[in-house]
C-alpha positions as CSV (number, residue, x, y, z in Angstrom):
1,M,0.0,0.0,0.2
2,H,1.8,3.7,-0.6
3,R,0.0,5.4,2.1
4,N,-0.6,8.8,1.4
5,G,-3.3,10.0,3.7
6,I,-7.1,10.8,2.9
7,I,-8.8,13.4,3.8
8,N,-12.9,12.9,3.4
9,L,-14.7,16.5,2.9
10,A,-18.3,17.5,3.8
11,P,-20.7,19.6,4.8
12,V,-21.0,19.9,8.5
13,H,-24.2,18.3,8.3
14,S,-24.2,16.1,6.0
15,E,-25.1,12.8,7.1
16,F,-22.2,10.6,5.5
17,I,-19.4,12.9,7.0
18,L,-20.7,12.1,10.6
19,N,-21.3,8.7,9.8
20,F,-17.9,8.3,8.7
21,I,-16.5,9.8,12.1
22,E,-18.9,7.9,14.7
23,S,-18.1,4.5,12.5
24,A,-14.0,5.7,12.7
25,Q,-14.0,6.6,16.4
26,A,-16.2,3.3,17.1
27,W,-13.6,1.3,15.7
28,K,-11.0,3.3,17.2
29,L,-9.3,4.3,14.0
30,D,-6.5,6.9,13.8
31,V,-8.6,9.9,12.0
32,Q,-8.5,13.4,12.5
33,V,-11.4,16.2,12.5
34,C,-10.7,19.0,11.2
35,C,-12.7,22.0,10.2
36,R,-10.9,25.6,9.1
37,L,-9.9,26.5,12.9
38,T,-7.8,23.2,13.0
39,R,-4.5,22.9,11.2
40,C,-4.7,18.9,11.0
41,V,-4.4,19.4,6.6
42,S,-1.9,21.9,5.0
43,A,-4.7,22.1,2.7
44,G,-7.5,23.1,5.2
45,V,-10.9,23.1,5.2
46,P,-13.2,26.1,3.6
47,D,-15.9,27.4,6.1
48,G,-19.6,25.8,6.5
49,Y,-17.6,21.9,5.8
50,I,-16.3,19.5,8.4
51,G,-13.0,17.0,7.5
52,A,-12.0,13.4,8.7
53,Y,-8.3,13.2,8.3
54,E,-6.7,9.3,7.8
55,P,-2.9,9.2,7.9
56,Q,-2.5,5.6,7.6
57,S,-5.3,5.1,4.3
58,G,-3.3,5.5,1.0
59,Y,-4.0,3.4,-2.3
60,L,-2.8,-0.5,-3.6
61,K,-1.9,-0.6,-7.8
62,C,-4.8,-2.6,-8.9
63,K,-2.5,-4.4,-10.9
64,Q,0.6,-5.6,-8.4
65,A,-1.7,-6.4,-5.9
66,V,-3.4,-9.1,-8.0
67,C,-0.4,-10.8,-9.2
68,A,0.6,-11.0,-5.7
69,R,-1.8,-12.1,-4.1
70,R,-2.6,-14.6,-7.1
71,A,1.2,-15.8,-6.6
72,D,0.7,-16.0,-3.0
73,G,-2.0,-18.5,-3.3
74,L,-0.3,-20.8,-6.9
75,R,2.7,-20.8,-3.5
76,A,0.0,-22.6,-1.1
77,A,-1.2,-24.9,-3.3
78,V,2.3,-26.3,-4.2
């Protein structure tokens, strides 16, 4: 995984962002709640929005991930 951090932004009263933050807290995930007044991300958060920054999140290169899992499966089958 290529860890680069992800921020989810939505209007303050958005059901999506409120559910996201609640779920992250319930599962004790490393998520920082951000608003215009906080400095948890360098880009900032616009007025009327709230952000949830996930510093440990990132992305996968799908083809490499699938090939690696396939190779693991083939080795396990031998």
